[in-house]
Structures are given as structure tokens and as C-alpha cells.
C-alpha positions as MATLAB code, in Angstrom:
seq = 'MDTNEMRGKSAKQLGEHIVELRREQFSLRMQKAQGNNTQTHQFKRVRREIARAKTVLTSRSDQD';
ca = [
      98.313   90.432  109.902;
      98.770   93.065  112.575;
      97.054   96.424  112.831;
      99.985   98.412  111.438;
      99.998   96.323  108.270;
      96.251   96.829  107.900;
      96.606  100.586  108.136;
      98.964  100.488  105.153;
      96.394   98.785  102.926;
      93.646  100.400  100.891;
      89.976  100.044  101.743;
      89.491   97.640   98.844;
      92.341   95.421  100.030;
      90.929   95.403  103.562;
      87.523   94.431  102.209;
      89.069   91.529  100.323;
      90.946   90.479  103.449;
      87.702   90.469  105.447;
      86.039   88.273  102.809;
      88.977   85.879  102.961;
      88.744   85.742  106.757;
      84.994   85.102  106.588;
      85.658   82.144  104.287;
      88.226   80.817  106.740;
      85.743   81.258  109.576;
      83.104   79.329  107.627;
      85.591   76.562  106.902;
      86.438   76.293  110.600;
      82.743   76.033  111.464;
      82.271   73.237  108.946;
      85.276   71.387  110.340;
      83.844   71.740  113.827;
      80.475   70.393  112.693;
      82.151   67.370  111.138;
      84.233   66.781  114.251;
      87.548   67.338  112.458;
      88.607   70.542  114.181;
      91.501   70.148  116.588;
      92.714   73.761  116.468;
      90.033   75.562  118.427;
      92.272   78.588  118.998;
      91.835   79.499  115.321;
      88.236   80.611  115.953;
      89.385   83.345  118.313;
      92.235   84.444  116.024;
      90.004   84.802  112.965;
      87.242   86.566  114.873;
      89.663   89.111  116.313;
      91.396   89.722  112.997;
      88.023   90.458  111.367;
      87.288   92.933  114.161;
      90.665   94.619  113.684;
      90.123   95.029  109.947;
      86.640   96.457  110.462;
      87.964   98.863  113.097;
      90.637  100.157  110.713;
      88.023  100.633  107.965;
      85.681  102.477  110.319;
      88.379  104.746  111.716;
      89.457  105.562  108.180;
      85.925  106.534  107.138;
      85.508  108.667  110.271;
      88.596  110.681  109.360;
      87.350  111.537  105.861;
];
């Protein structure tokens, strides 16, 4: 999801998206620990998407 799509969502929806991304991040870590992870680029993607969502939430709260 890109930043423009995130700006169109409510704070609650963004919070749910962050939780979903955290679960995905945990799953990737478990796969790595088991030696099953072949898609290492997913770590970077998930980490950056979490940061984007948090940035949108913070900028929204600063405006209020």
C-alpha cells in the first residue's frame, strides 16, 4: 500500500494495518529462524511500510 492510499484511511484502519504488518514481520522472523526464508527482501518492505503508516498517523495527529 502506498502513502496516498494510507492517507485516505482512518486512524483505526491504519492501526489495524500496522498490526497486520507486525504479524507478517513476526512470521518472516520465524521463517528465517527455521531456515525456510528465501525472500529476504520482504523484511525491508514490511519494515518500511510500518514506518510509512506510523508517519501518516503521526502527521495526522500533529495537524489536529
